[in-house]
C-alpha positions in Angstrom: 12.1 -17.1 -11.8 13.9 -14.1 -13.4 12.0 -12.7 -16.3 13.5 -11.0 -19.3 12.3 -7.6 -18.1 14.6 -7.9 -15.1 12.4 -8.9 -12.2 11.7 -12.1 -10.3 8.4 -13.8 -9.9 7.4 -16.6 -7.6 4.4 -18.1 -5.7 3.9 -18.1 -2.0 1.2 -19.9 -0.1 -0.8 -18.0 2.5 -3.3 -19.2 5.1 -6.2 -18.9 2.7 -4.8 -18.9 -0.8 -1.6 -18.4 -2.7 0.1 -15.2 -4.0 2.1 -14.2 -7.0 5.0 -12.2 -5.8 7.0 -9.8 -8.0 10.4 -8.5 -6.9 12.8 -6.0 -8.5 16.2 -5.4 -6.8 18.4 -2.5 -7.9 21.5 -3.6 -9.9 23.7 -1.8 -7.4 25.7 -2.7 -4.3 23.3 -2.3 -1.3 24.0 0.5 1.1 25.5 -0.5 4.5 22.1 -0.2 6.1 20.3 -2.0 3.3 17.9 -0.9 0.5 14.6 0.8 1.1 11.7 -1.3 -0.1 8.3 -0.5 -1.4 5.6 -3.2 -0.9 2.8 -2.8 -3.5 -0.6 -4.2 -3.0 -2.6 -5.2 -6.1 0.7 -6.1 -7.7 -0.9 -7.5 -10.8 -2.2 -4.0 -11.6 0.6 -1.7 -10.3 3.9 -3.5 -10.1 5.1 -3.1 -13.7 3.8 0.5 -13.9 5.6 1.5 -10.7 8.7 -0.3 -11.8 9.0 1.7 -15.0 8.4 5.0 -13.2 11.0 4.1 -10.7 13.6 3.1 -13.4 13.3 6.6 -15.0 13.5 8.5 -11.8 16.4 6.7 -10.0 18.7 7.6 -12.9 18.8 11.2 -11.4 18.0 10.9 -7.7 19.6 14.4 -7.2 16.8 15.8 -9.4 13.9 13.5 -8.7 14.4 12.9 -4.9 13.8 9.2 -5.5 16.6 6.8 -4.7 17.0 3.2 -5.7 14.8 0.8 -3.7 13.6 -2.7 -3.8 10.1 -3.1 -5.3 7.8 -5.9 -4.2 4.4 -6.5 -5.8 1.9 -8.7 -4.0 -0.6 -10.1 -6.5 -2.4 -13.3 -7.4 -2.1 -16.0 -10.0 -3.5 -15.2 -13.4 -3.6 -12.0 -15.5 -6.6 -10.3 -13.9 -5.5 -6.9 -12.6 -7.9 -6.9 -9.6 -8.5 -10.5 -8.4 -11.6 -11.0 -6.2 -9.3 -12.5 -3.6 -8.2 -8.9 -2.8 -11.5 -8.3 -1.1 -10.8 -11.1 1.4 -7.2 -9.9 2.0 -7.8 -6.2 2.3 -11.0 -6.0 4.5 -11.0 -6.1 8.3 -12.8 -8.9 10.2 -16.1 -7.9 11.9 -18.9 -9.8 13.6 -21.5 -7.9 11.6 -20.9 -6.4 8.1 -23.1 -3.8 6.4 -22.3 -3.2 2.8 -24.0 -1.3 -0.1 -25.0 -3.3 -3.1 -22.3 -3.7 -5.8 -23.0 -1.6 -8.9 -23.2 -4.7 -11.0 -25.7 -6.3 -8.6 -23.4 -9.3 -7.9 -22.8 -10.4 -4.3 -19.6 -9.3 -2.5 -16.8 -11.9 -2.6 -15.6 -13.4 0.7 -14.2 -10.8 2.9 -12.8 -10.2 6.4 -9.3 -11.8 6.0 -7.1 -8.8 6.8 -5.6 -10.5 9.9 -4.7 -13.5 7.9 -3.0 -11.3 5.2 -1.2 -9.4 7.9 0.3 -12.6 9.2 1.4 -13.6 5.7 3.2 -10.3 5.3 4.9 -10.4 8.7 5.7 -14.1 9.0 6.4 -15.2 5.4 6.8 -12.4 2.8 8.9 -9.9 4.6 11.4 -12.5 5.9 11.6 -14.0 2.4 12.4 -10.6 0.9 15.1 -10.0 3.6 16.7 -13.3 2.5 16.9 -12.1 -1.1 18.9 -8.8 -0.4 19.8 -6.4 2.4 16.8 -4.4 3.5 16.7 -1.3 5.7 14.5 -2.3 8.6 13.0 1.2 9.1 12.7 2.3 5.5 9.8 0.1 4.2 6.8 1.6 2.5 3.4 -0.1 2.1 1.3 1.1 -0.8 -2.4 0.5 -1.1 -5.2 1.8 -3.4 -8.9 1.7 -2.8 -9.5 -1.5 -0.7 -5.7 -1.7 -0.6 -5.7 1.7 1.0 -8.2 0.5 3.6 -5.8 -2.4 4.4 -2.9 0.0 4.7 -4.8 2.0 7.3 -5.8 -1.3 9.1 -2.1 -2.1 9.2 -1.1 1.3 10.5 -3.7 1.1 13.2 -3.3 -2.5 14.3 0.3 -3.4 13.4 1.9 0.0 13.4 5.5 -1.1 13.4 5.2 -3.5 10.5 6.0 -0.6 8.2 7.4 2.8 8.8 5.9 4.7 5.8 2.4 4.3 4.4 1.2 5.3 0.9 -2.6 5.4 1.1 -4.4 6.2 -2.2 -8.2 6.7 -2.3 -8.8 4.5 0.7 -12.2 2.7 1.0 -12.9 4.1 4.5 -16.6 3.6 3.7 -16.3 -0.1 4.1 -18.7 -1.5 6.7 -20.0 1.9 7.7 -16.5 3.3 8.3 -15.6 0.7 11.0 -11.9 1.3 10.2 -12.0 4.6 12.1 -12.7 2.8 15.3 -9.3 1.0 14.9 -7.4 4.2 15.1 -7.6 4.1 19.0 -5.4 0.9 18.8 -2.5 2.8 17.2 0.5 3.4 19.3 3.3 5.4 17.7 6.5 6.0 19.6 8.9 6.6 16.7 9.0 8.6 13.5 6.6 7.4 10.8 5.1 9.0 7.7 1.8 8.7 5.9 0.9 10.1 2.4 -2.8 10.2 1.7 -4.3 11.0 -1.8 -7.9 11.0 -2.8 -9.9 12.2 -5.9 -12.5 14.9 -5.4 -15.5 14.5 -7.8 -19.2 14.7 -7.4 -19.7 11.0 -8.0 -17.6 9.9 -5.1 -17.2 13.0 -3.0 -17.4 10.8 0.1 -14.0 9.3 -0.8 -12.4 12.7 -0.6 -14.3 13.8 2.5 -13.4 10.6 4.4 -9.7 10.8 3.4 -9.3 14.5 4.1 -11.0 14.2 7.5 -8.7 11.3 8.5 -5.6 13.4 7.3 -6.7 16.3 9.5 -7.2 14.0 12.5 -3.8 12.2 12.1 -1.8 15.4 11.4 -3.3 17.1 14.4 -3.1 14.3 17.0 0.1 12.3 16.5 3.5 13.9 17.1 5.5 11.1 15.6 3.4 10.7 12.5 4.3 13.1 9.7 1.3 13.4 7.3 0.7 14.8 3.9 -2.5 15.0 1.7 -3.0 15.7 -2.0 -6.1 15.7 -4.2 -5.0 16.4 -7.8 -7.5 18.1 -10.1 -9.4 16.2 -12.8 -8.4 12.7 -11.7 -10.7 9.8 -11.1 -10.5 6.7 -8.9 -8.1 4.9 -11.2 -6.1 7.8 -12.8 -5.1 9.2 -9.5 -2.6 6.4 -8.8 0.0 7.3 -11.5 -0.7 11.0 -11.0 0.4 11.0 -7.3 3.0 8.3 -7.4 6.2 10.4 -7.6 5.0 13.0 -5.1 4.1 10.3 -2.6 7.4 8.5 -2.9 9.3 11.7 -2.6 7.5 12.6 0.6 7.9 9.2 2.1 11.5 9.1 1.1 12.4 12.4 2.8 13.9 10.7 5.8 15.8 8.0 3.8 
């Protein structure tokens, strides 16, 4: 369905539940090699915000460094910005899971469905987007924030070639006693890729910064084909960091476009 604000929405069924997909295609002739594409996790929360920021900046790509690209938001039915189903989709499977108590005292939602979500992206969503318009095979960014950032890392480590650029914002590396770090040994990179990592640095959640910065140092030191960048803007929190780093992240990840 094409909405009045110029983007398409449709539902897709995954292995565990259905998704609300948002797609914006530039009103331009596609380049010979196809459009770059940005896949946005937590699409209910971030798709329209990213779309408006992109619209402004692609008017002068010579100044902003950001060129027209397809924008794909992956969300859930309903208006809730962060649906509990994201916990299932974004967290890795594990035989034993150790988690802290939630601040509100409620139990954690079902979790451990990252492999199912990966299959949905690879087998259903990406082919569907490639049927809508011409997509550049090696210029596809995956954006994830918080648990979405955890999933972006899980994808990089376990399905490295599914995307070529990774935008990882305030990743929840802490999940299940930092088990995600053990997956790094599975990563095999034999072609150029990029990762942009951002994390807030405040006393309340200093571990978010420490974990992200340590991972950046490790990746930037040990992988020749992985170009890495890290930023921690001042006076930002876990939510405000997303719009504050968006343009810098896209510029860095678009450098090879």
